N, C-alpha and C positions, 0 to 999 in steps of 0.2 A: 426826395429823389434828386440825384445829381446827374444832369444830362449834359453830355459833351457832343457838340456838333462839329464834324470834320468834313472838309470839302473833297477828300479823296479816300477811297477804300484802300488804305495802305498799311497803317500801323494800328488798327483799332484794338488788337489784342493788347499791345504794349500800353496804349493810352488807357484802356480800361484797367489794367493791372496796376499801373502807377497811380492813377487817380483814386482807385479803390483803396490803395494802401494809405493814402493821406486822409481819406474820408470813409473809414470802415463802417460807420453807422449809416451810411447812405446806400441806397440802391442805385448803382451807377449804370447808366445806359450810354452807349456811343452811337450816335446817328451818322450814318454814311449815306452817300448817294444811292447805294444799293437797297436801302431800306424803303419799303413801300410808302406811298404818300399818306395812307391811312395812319400808319404809325408816326410818320413825320408830323402830321397835324396834331396828333394826340400829345406828343412829347415836346413839340416846338416851344410851347410856353414855359417849359421847365428847364430850358437850356441855361446852364450857368457858366459854361466855358465853350468858346468857339475856337476851333483850330483851323487855321488856313495854311496849308502846305503849298510851297511853290518850289521851283527848281533850285533856287539859291538860298533857301531859308524857310522861315515859318513865322506866323503871327498868332499869338495867343491872346484872347480877350475874355476877361472875366466879367460877368454881369451883362446887362442889356442897356440900350439907349444911352442916355447921358451918364449912366453909372458905369460904363464900360471902362475896364482897366487893362490897357494893352501891354504886351511884352513882345519885343521884336528879337528875332535871331536872323542874322545875315551871314552867309558864308562868303569867303573871299573867292575870287575867280580861280585862283590856283590851288584852292583847298581840295583835299582828297574827297571830302564829303560831297562835293558837287559832281564828281566823276564816278563815284562808286555807290551803288544802292545800299550795300551793307554799312559802309562808313557813314552815309547820310543818316541811316536809321539810328546808328549808335550816337551820332552827334545830336539828332533830334531828341532822343531819350535823355541825354544830358541836359539839353535845354528845357525840356518839359519838367524834369525833376528839379532843376535849379529854380525854375519859375514857381513851382509849387512850394518849395522851401521858403521862398521870399513871400509868397502869398499867405501861407499858413503859419509861418514862423517856427516850423518844426522840421527835424531831419529824421530819416528812417535808418535803422541799423544796417540794412542791406542796400541802401542807396537806390539806384534805378534798376537793380537786377530784378527781372521778372521770371526767370527760369527756375526750375526746381532743383537744379544741380550746380550750385555755385562752386563746389569743389572741383568741377571739371575745368574751370578756368585756371585754378592753381595747378591742377594736375598737368594740363597741357603746357603750361609755362615751365614747370619743373622738367618735363620731358624735353623741352626745347633748350634746357641748360641754364635757365634763369635762376638767379640766387633768391633766397627768401626775401631779402629786403626789397629787391626789384619787384617781386610779385606783389608784395603788400602795397608798395608805392603805386603800382599800376592799378590795383583794385581801388585804391583810395581816389586816385586822380581821374580815372576813366569811368568809374561806376559809383563813386561817392560812398563806397562801403566804409564803415567805421574801421579804425585801426584794429579794434578788438576782434571784429568779425573776420577781417582779412587775415589776421594772424591765426585765428582758429581754422580757417580754410587751408592755409599752408600746412599747419600742424597735422591736420587730418589727411591731406593729400600725400604728405610724406609717409604717413603710417599706411595708407592705402597702397601706395606703390610697393612697399615692402611685402604686404600681405598678398597682393595680387601676383607677385613674382612666382608663386608656386602653382598658379593655374595654367591651363592650356588654352590660350585665347582663340587659336585658329583650329586646333584639332580636338577641342574639348567642348563640353556643354554642361549646363546645369538643368535640373529637373524640378519643376514646381507642380504640386498637386493641391488643388483647391477644394476644400470642404465647406460649402456655402451655408452651413447650418450653425445656429447659436441657440442658447437657452431662451434668450429674448433679444430684441433689437435695441441697442443703446441709442440714446437721444442724439448723439453726435455722429453716428455711423452712416456712411454712404457706400460702404463696400457691398459686394454681392453677398448678402447674408439674409437668411430666412429663419424664423422660429422653427426649431426642429419638430415641434408638435404638429405643424401643418404638413410635414412631409414624411412622417414616420413610416407610412405604408410604402414609400418609394425609395427609401434609403438603400435597400439591397439592390434595386435596379440601378440606382446611381453608382454604387460601387462596381456593378457589372460593367457599366459604361466607362468608368475610370480605368478598369483593367483592359478594356478594348483599346482605349487610347494609349495605355502603357505598352500593349503588345505592338501597336503600330510604331510607337516611338523607338522601341528596341530595334526594330528592323530599319527604320529610317536613320538611326544614329549608329548603326553597326560600324565598328572600327574606330569610333570616336571615344574619347576619354570622358567619363562622367566624373565631374569634380565635386558637385554638391547636390544635395537633395533637400528640399524644403516643403513641408506639408503645412499649409496655412489655411486661412478662411476669412470670415467665419471662425468657428471653433472646432478643430478636428476632434477634440475629445467629447463632442456631443455624440459621436458614434458610440454605440455600445462596445464593450470590450471585445466581444466576438467579432463584430463588424470591423473594428480597428485591426484585430489580428488577421482577418481575411485579407484586408487591403495590404497590410505590411508583409504578409507572407507572399502574396503575388508580386509585390514590388521587389522583394529580395530574390525571388525565383527568376524574375525577368531580367534584372540588371546586375552587372558585375560591380559589386561594392568594394572591390579591392583597391580601386583608385579614388573612392569617395573620401574627400577630406573633411566633410562636415555633413551630418545628418540631423536635421532639425524638425521637430513637430511642435507646433504651437498648442500648448494645453490651454493657455489663455484664461478662461473663466474658471475661477475656483469652484463654482457650483457644478462644474462638469468633470471634476477630477476625482477619481476613486483609486484605491489601492490596486484594484484589478486592472484598471487601464494603465496605470504606471508600470505594473508588472509586464503588461504586453509591450510597452515601449522599451523596457529594459531587455526583454527577451529578444527583441529585434535590433538591439544595439543602437537605439536612438541616443545620440550624444547630447543634444541641446534641446531644451524645452523653454517655453515661456509661461510664467504665471503672472498675469497682468492685473494688478489692482486698479490702475488708473488714478485712484486717490485712496487715502486711508481715512477719509472723513465719511462717516456712515450716512449723514444726511445727504451728501452729494451723490453717494452710490444709489440711494433711493430715487433721487431726482432724475438721474441719467438712465435709470432702468436696469441697473445691474443688481441681480438678486442676491449674489454672494455678499455676506457681511465681511467686515474687516477681520473678525475672528476667523471666519472660514478661509480667508486668504492666508492668514498666518498658519492655520492648520494644514492647508494644502501644501504650503511650502515645506513645513516640517515633514509631512508624509513623503514628499518627493525626495527629500534628503535621506530619509530613512530607507526608501525602496531602492534607489539607484544613485550611481555616481554621475548625476546629470550636471551639465553646464546650464545653470538656470538664469534666464533673463527675466527682468520685471519691467513693465511699461508704466509710465505715469503721464498724465496730461495736465499741462499748466493752462490756466485761463478758464477752468470750468466754472459754471454759474455760482456766484456768491463766494468763491474761495478767496481767502486772504493770504498774505505772506505767511502768517502764523499757521494756517492750514497746510500750506505747501511744506513748511518746515517740519510740521508734525508728520506728514506723509514720508518725507525723506528720512527723518529720524527713525521711524518705525521700520522702513525698508532696510536702512543701514543695520538695525539691530538683528534683522534676519540674515543679512550677509549674502545677497545674490552675487553671481559672477559677472553680470552685466546689467546695465540700467539704460533703458531707452526713454529719453525725455521728449515728449511731444508738446508742441504749442498747439492749442486747440485750433483746428481749421473748420470754418463754418461752411459746410457744403450745402448747396441748394437742395439736394435730394434727401438731406437728413432732417430728422424731427427738430434738431436744434434751430434750424432756420425759422420754423414756425414759432418756436418758443421765444426767440429773440423778438419777433414781431409783436408778441404779447407782453413781454417783460422788459424789453430794451437791451441794447448791447452794452450799456454801461455796467451791467452786472458781471461782465466777463473781463477780468483784470489779469493780464499777463504783462509783467514789467521786467526791467533790467534786474530788479531786486529778486523777483521770483526765479528768473533764469539763473541768477548767481547762487541762490540757495540750492538749486538742483545740482549745478556744476560743482559747488563746494562739497555737497554731500557725496557726489561720485568720487571726488578726489579723496575724501576721508575713507572711502572704501577701496582706495588704491586703484581706481579706474582711470583710463585715459580715453579721450574722445577718438573714435575711429571711423565714424561715417556721419554724414549730414545731408539733409535734404530739406527743401521748402515746399510749401503748398500754397495754393491761392487762398486768399482771405484768412490768413493766419492771425490769431490773436496777438496783438502787439507787433505785427510784422516781423516776428522772430523766425525760428527754425526748429527742426527736429534733430536731435543729436543722440547718437548711440555711444555710450561709455562702456568700457569693459576692462577687466583685469588682463594682464599679460597672458597670452595663450588662450583667452576666452572670447576673442573677437568673432563676430558673426560674418563669415565670408560671403554668404549669399546676400546679406544686406548691402555689402559693398558692390557686388556684381550687378544687382538690380539697379543701383544708382549710377554706377560709372559706365555701364553698357559696354563692357570690354569682352563679353562672351555671350554666345547664343544661350537663350533660356527657353526650353520647351515647357509650355504650361498646359496642364491637363485639368479639366473640370469646368463646370459652369462659371461663366463670367471671367475666365482667365485669358491672358493675352501672351502669346508666344512672341519672342523676339529673335530673329535671325540676324546676327551681326556678321557682316562681310569683312574680309581682310582690309578693304579700303575704308572701313568705318561706316559704310552705308548700313542702315537698319531697316529690315522688313518685318512688319507685324502681322499677326494672325489672331483674330479674336474668336472666342467661343461665345455662344449666346448666354445671356445671364439667367434666364428663367430655367429652373430645374426641370420642369416637365418638358419644355422645348428642347433642352439639352439631351434628355433621355430619348425623346422621340426622333431627334435629328442627329444622333450620334454619328451615323455614317457620313453625314454632311460635315460634321466637325472634323472628322478624320480626313476627309477629302480636302478640306481647307489647308490642313497641315501638309498633306501630300504635295500640294502645289508649291509650297516654299521650301520643302525639304526633299524634293524629288531627286535632286542630284547627289544627295548624301554628302553635301559639302557645307558643313555648318560655318 
């Protein structure tokens, strides 16, 4: 355990995120004056770093007693950090990061950035008229981001700008529909997802509730332009073909699709894909689907709880190509247990042989609510290896498939402190993926565990959550609708 004791409840989130990035194998705790004395006394003896914040700087001390190793940061009286809380926080994060670099002898590819949307920095600077070189320099100097990652951010932000030019940020919205069922729960998963076998008797009721939310949304968003529709999960294709048809029929009847620029349904798990279901997607003019292997190493698939074999993945892909002219995305995860560079190369090569239209490369994120967290406690984090080399293998593979990076996001506790990147061929980019990351448009989210976002013209964002539990969602559907009514009551997205 790596315990940090800080004298003020001020920046504990950033302290935790940065320290955890340097010590991924440790359970990091941040003690603040707000934490009860019982917890203070339990963890006090484990303190490895003491942070003392004061008005004109900070003191960091590693170790205890005579072993203490101090680092000082002092602002000048006329410095902006002393006058402005936001500037002080930015300066403190630079100090904390630099100190940890000195203490550990290692640097992080994303420097001291702790947010999930680093491309927003580049996007805002581009919108302010800054040149590429200026943005890269600013990200390197102010956040210690590597030149490679800074250049990637700028490249993606430029592409996103172009793609977002076709949406209606103020008079438009996107629609997300969540299907929280999967064949099984994967070891790494922390999403709202439940084995379909446990809820088979309630799926029809669940669809009834989705339709009720859709009916409300149509009224609430009357006069607004629907730009994109995304059905995710979970695994939407765990629904039977008839159930999928009922949902998509209601969706098409309730909403005007003449303005929809992208209609996506995640097929996801190969063991949930059938010809009949693909025919339903084709019938309702679904344009974009996902067939996600995560890895093409059979042993890893067994370990992480994915029942579909490598052969099934390839067969599902061929079937999708045969049935419809779909824009097909495939997901992979780097840093899965025991996987080597050669395993990643084999996965990328087999995917390249299939020839999907886009490839989403995830760095494994270790979520507290996932089974992976318990697995690591038993087997050790050293078995999870994501490196510059594995990231490059995936990027090079995407380039061989004539794909370009078009969106990027980060998560807490990512293997190797890297990122998730979406690559796609020209004309095959996932618009919704950009919208959910850049928060340029309101998204109405329907279903258990979903979160709607209302984006105001001034950039302010208001969120509205649905309960995660399927039974609770069904039983409290009127309450879920009422929650949405409160943020969409004025019909001004």
